[in-house]
C-alpha positions as CSV (number, residue, x, y, z in Angstrom):
1,X,72.3,128.7,157.1
2,X,71.4,131.3,154.5
3,X,74.8,132.2,153.0
4,X,78.5,131.4,153.0
5,X,81.3,133.9,152.6
6,X,84.6,132.8,151.0
7,X,87.6,135.0,151.7
8,X,90.4,135.2,149.0
9,X,88.1,134.4,146.1
10,X,89.2,136.0,142.8
11,X,85.5,137.0,142.1
12,X,84.7,138.9,145.3
13,X,81.2,140.3,145.3
14,X,80.9,141.5,148.9
15,X,82.9,144.0,150.9
16,X,83.0,144.6,154.7
17,X,84.6,147.7,156.0
18,X,87.0,147.1,158.9
19,X,88.6,149.4,161.4
20,X,92.3,150.0,161.8
21,X,92.2,148.1,165.1
22,X,90.7,145.1,163.3
23,X,93.5,145.1,160.8
24,X,96.1,145.4,163.5
25,X,94.6,142.5,165.4
26,X,94.7,140.4,162.2
27,X,98.4,141.3,161.5
28,X,99.2,140.4,165.2
29,X,97.5,137.1,164.9
30,X,99.4,136.2,161.7
31,X,102.7,137.2,163.3
32,X,101.9,134.7,166.1
33,X,101.8,131.8,163.6
34,X,105.4,131.9,162.6
35,X,105.4,128.4,161.3
36,X,102.7,129.1,158.8
37,X,104.4,131.8,156.7
38,X,107.9,131.9,155.2
39,X,108.1,135.7,155.2
40,X,106.0,137.4,157.9
41,X,106.9,140.9,156.7
42,X,105.7,140.1,153.2
43,X,102.5,138.6,154.6
44,X,101.9,141.7,156.7
45,X,102.4,143.9,153.6
46,X,100.0,141.7,151.6
47,X,97.3,142.0,154.4
48,X,97.7,145.8,154.5
49,X,97.7,146.2,150.7
50,X,94.6,143.9,150.4
51,X,92.7,145.9,153.0
52,X,93.5,149.2,151.3
53,X,92.6,147.8,147.8
54,X,89.2,146.5,149.1
55,X,88.7,149.7,151.0
56,X,89.2,151.6,147.7
57,X,86.4,149.6,146.2
58,X,84.2,150.1,149.3
59,X,84.7,153.8,149.3
60,X,83.7,154.3,145.6
61,X,80.9,156.7,144.9
62,X,77.5,155.1,145.1
63,X,78.5,152.7,147.8
64,X,77.2,154.8,150.6
65,X,80.5,155.7,152.2
66,X,81.4,159.4,152.9
67,X,84.9,160.7,152.2
68,X,87.1,160.7,155.3
69,X,90.7,161.8,156.2
70,X,91.6,158.2,156.9
71,X,91.8,155.6,154.2
72,X,89.0,153.1,154.1
73,X,90.0,149.6,155.0
74,X,87.9,146.6,154.0
75,X,87.9,142.8,153.4
76,X,86.5,141.2,150.3
77,X,84.5,138.0,150.1
78,X,82.6,135.9,147.6
79,X,79.1,135.8,149.1
80,X,77.2,132.7,148.1
81,X,73.4,133.0,149.0
82,X,71.9,129.5,149.5
83,X,68.2,130.1,149.2
């Protein structure tokens, strides 16, 4: 193993662009785990806001992403390289 990615880390240093279908699948999966979250609507809102916020970082100039009509969605990770 060369690296480990931690999701939800406050010092994220790696962004992965995701498609709308990826986000919708994640939201659907969370909604199937009704016993894990007190407020599914709030969790869905958090997931969508986090994807947009990370997408804003991913779409910043100099990151190699071209402007698009659709908002960019992404997930953020702390990437720990082991070698």
